[in-house]
C-alpha positions as CSV (number, residue, x, y, z in Angstrom):
1,M,242.5,53.1,-235.5
2,R,242.6,56.8,-235.3
3,D,239.1,56.9,-233.9
4,I,240.0,54.3,-231.3
5,D,243.2,56.2,-230.3
6,R,241.2,59.4,-230.1
7,A,238.5,57.7,-227.9
8,L,241.2,56.2,-225.6
9,A,242.8,59.6,-225.3
10,D,239.4,61.2,-224.4
11,I,238.8,58.5,-221.8
12,A,242.2,59.1,-220.3
13,A,241.6,62.9,-220.2
14,I,238.2,62.3,-218.5
15,R,239.7,60.0,-215.9
16,T,242.4,62.6,-215.2
17,Q,239.8,65.4,-214.8
18,M,237.7,63.2,-212.5
19,A,240.7,62.4,-210.4
20,R,241.4,66.1,-209.9
21,G,237.9,66.6,-208.5
22,V,238.1,63.8,-206.0
23,V,239.5,64.1,-202.5
24,F,242.5,61.8,-202.2
25,R,242.2,59.6,-199.1
26,G,245.2,57.4,-199.7
27,L,247.1,59.0,-196.8
28,G,246.8,56.9,-193.6
29,P,246.9,58.7,-190.2
30,A,248.9,55.9,-188.5
31,T,251.6,55.9,-191.0
32,L,251.9,59.7,-191.0
33,A,252.1,59.7,-187.2
34,A,254.8,57.0,-187.4
35,T,256.9,59.2,-189.6
36,G,256.5,62.1,-187.1
37,V,257.7,59.9,-184.3
38,L,260.6,58.7,-186.5
39,A,261.7,62.3,-187.0
40,L,261.7,63.0,-183.3
41,L,263.6,59.8,-182.6
42,V,266.3,60.7,-185.2
43,A,266.6,64.2,-183.7
44,A,267.0,62.8,-180.2
45,G,269.5,60.2,-181.4
46,Q,271.5,62.7,-183.3
47,A,271.5,65.2,-180.4
48,L,272.7,62.3,-178.1
49,V,275.5,61.3,-180.5
50,L,276.7,64.9,-181.1
51,G,276.5,65.8,-177.4
52,G,276.4,69.5,-178.2
53,A,279.3,69.4,-180.5
54,P,279.0,71.2,-183.9
55,A,277.8,68.7,-186.5
56,A,279.7,68.1,-189.8
57,P,277.3,68.6,-192.7
58,L,277.6,65.0,-193.9
59,A,277.0,63.5,-190.5
60,Y,274.1,65.9,-190.0
61,F,272.3,65.6,-193.3
62,L,272.8,61.9,-194.2
63,P,270.5,60.5,-191.4
64,W,267.9,63.1,-192.4
65,I,268.0,62.2,-196.0
66,L,267.7,58.5,-195.1
67,T,264.8,59.3,-192.8
68,A,263.1,61.3,-195.5
69,G,263.5,58.3,-197.9
70,I,262.1,55.8,-195.4
71,A,259.2,58.1,-194.6
72,A,258.4,58.7,-198.3
73,A,258.6,54.9,-199.0
74,L,256.2,54.2,-196.1
75,I,253.7,56.9,-197.1
76,L,253.8,55.9,-200.8
77,A,253.4,52.2,-200.1
78,E,250.3,52.8,-197.9
79,A,248.9,55.4,-200.4
80,V,249.0,52.8,-203.2
81,T,247.3,50.0,-201.2
82,R,244.9,52.3,-199.4
83,S,243.8,54.3,-202.4
84,R,243.2,51.2,-204.5
85,R,240.9,50.0,-201.8
86,I,239.1,53.3,-201.4
87,H,239.2,54.9,-204.9
88,S,239.2,51.7,-207.0
89,D,239.6,52.6,-210.7
90,L,240.7,56.2,-210.0
91,A,243.5,55.1,-207.6
92,D,246.4,55.3,-210.0
93,D,245.3,58.7,-211.4
94,L,244.9,60.1,-207.9
95,I,248.3,58.9,-206.9
96,R,249.9,60.3,-210.0
97,A,248.2,63.7,-209.4
98,A,249.4,63.8,-205.8
99,I,253.0,62.8,-206.7
100,E,253.0,65.5,-209.5
101,Q,252.2,68.1,-206.8
102,F,255.1,67.2,-204.6
103,L,257.8,66.3,-207.1
104,P,258.7,69.9,-207.9
105,V,259.1,70.6,-204.2
106,A,261.3,67.6,-203.6
107,A,263.4,68.5,-206.7
108,A,263.7,72.1,-205.5
109,G,264.8,71.0,-202.0
110,A,267.4,68.6,-203.4
111,L,268.8,71.2,-205.9
112,I,269.0,73.9,-203.3
113,G,270.9,71.6,-201.0
114,L,273.4,70.6,-203.8
115,V,273.9,74.3,-204.8
116,L,274.5,75.4,-201.2
117,A,276.9,72.5,-200.5
118,R,278.8,73.3,-203.7
119,V,279.1,77.1,-203.6
120,A,278.4,78.2,-200.1
121,P,278.8,75.3,-197.6
122,E,278.9,77.8,-194.7
123,T,275.2,78.5,-195.4
124,L,274.0,74.9,-195.1
125,W,272.4,75.8,-191.7
126,L,269.6,77.4,-193.9
127,L,268.5,74.1,-195.3
128,P,266.3,72.8,-192.5
129,G,264.2,76.0,-192.6
130,L,264.1,76.2,-196.3
131,W,263.0,72.5,-196.6
132,Q,260.2,73.1,-194.1
133,V,259.0,76.1,-196.1
134,L,259.1,74.1,-199.3
135,V,257.1,71.2,-197.7
136,G,254.5,73.8,-196.5
137,L,254.2,75.2,-200.1
138,G,253.8,71.6,-201.4
139,V,251.0,71.0,-199.0
140,F,249.3,74.2,-200.1
141,G,249.8,73.3,-203.7
142,A,248.1,69.9,-203.2
143,A,245.4,71.2,-200.9
144,R,242.7,70.8,-203.6
145,L,243.4,67.0,-203.7
146,L,243.6,66.5,-199.9
147,P,241.1,66.4,-197.1
148,R,239.9,69.8,-195.9
149,G,242.0,71.1,-193.0
150,L,245.4,70.1,-194.3
151,A,246.1,73.7,-195.2
152,L,246.6,74.1,-191.5
153,A,249.6,71.7,-191.7
154,G,250.9,73.7,-194.7
155,A,250.8,76.8,-192.6
156,W,252.6,75.0,-189.8
157,Y,255.4,74.0,-192.0
158,V,255.8,77.5,-193.5
159,L,255.8,79.2,-190.1
160,A,258.0,76.6,-188.6
161,G,260.5,77.0,-191.4
162,L,260.6,80.8,-190.9
163,A,261.1,80.3,-187.2
164,T,263.8,77.7,-187.8
165,L,265.6,80.2,-190.1
166,A,265.3,82.9,-187.4
167,L,266.6,80.7,-184.6
168,G,269.3,79.2,-186.8
169,A,270.6,82.6,-187.7
170,S,271.7,83.2,-184.1
171,T,274.3,80.3,-184.2
172,E,274.4,79.3,-187.8
173,A,274.8,75.7,-186.5
174,L,273.1,72.5,-187.6
175,S,270.7,71.7,-184.8
176,P,269.0,68.3,-184.8
177,W,266.0,69.8,-183.0
178,L,265.5,72.5,-185.6
179,M,265.0,69.7,-188.1
180,G,263.3,67.1,-185.9
181,V,260.7,69.1,-184.0
182,P,259.1,70.9,-186.9
183,F,258.9,67.8,-189.1
184,G,257.9,65.5,-186.2
185,A,255.2,67.9,-185.0
186,G,254.1,68.6,-188.5
187,Q,253.6,65.0,-189.4
188,L,251.7,64.4,-186.2
189,L,249.5,67.3,-187.0
190,V,248.8,65.9,-190.5
191,A,248.0,62.6,-188.9
192,A,245.5,64.2,-186.5
193,I,243.9,66.2,-189.2
194,L,243.5,63.1,-191.4
195,Q,242.1,61.1,-188.5
196,F,239.3,63.6,-187.8
197,A,238.7,64.6,-191.4
198,P,235.1,64.1,-192.7
199,G,234.7,60.7,-194.3
200,E,238.0,59.4,-192.8
201,T,236.2,57.0,-190.5
202,D,234.2,55.6,-193.3
203,A,237.4,55.3,-195.4
204,G,238.9,52.9,-192.9
């Protein structure tokens, strides 16, 4: 039994190592573009509802948290079905590797938000920019798994986050556009890069 267990462990280790050397093509351009459009629509709707009035933190962040949840669910659902079609037996290992790259970023973003809301709610205007920087760092961290060119999207998110922090500092207000435009444009950029990435046409 020990030999069998050792052999199974070795096989699992080999599969994990193979997955780390394969470009993950489970991300679909159409779905990524849809999440970008969704972000822009939420920003427009929020700006229309607020009408220029200062946003209360809950009214501002709740729609964005829901939007992020919907976007993540759409991306994950397609990643599972698409990667199983393209990557076959390595699909689950690739999905796990990709999720492991972004989980720390998501956890850090959530914890930063909770801490700021608890101890310094007047600084919550920092969150959109900080979240954008974290997403950019997550993309950079996962770059070895993703199609070449997505580092450009990581750079966009980092630079957009820094610009959002600089612009937000002038008013310290929660602007729908400072959340929606960077994320909307960023997701559309990711979709465009994926669409024209080498091998994407063959991936289907």
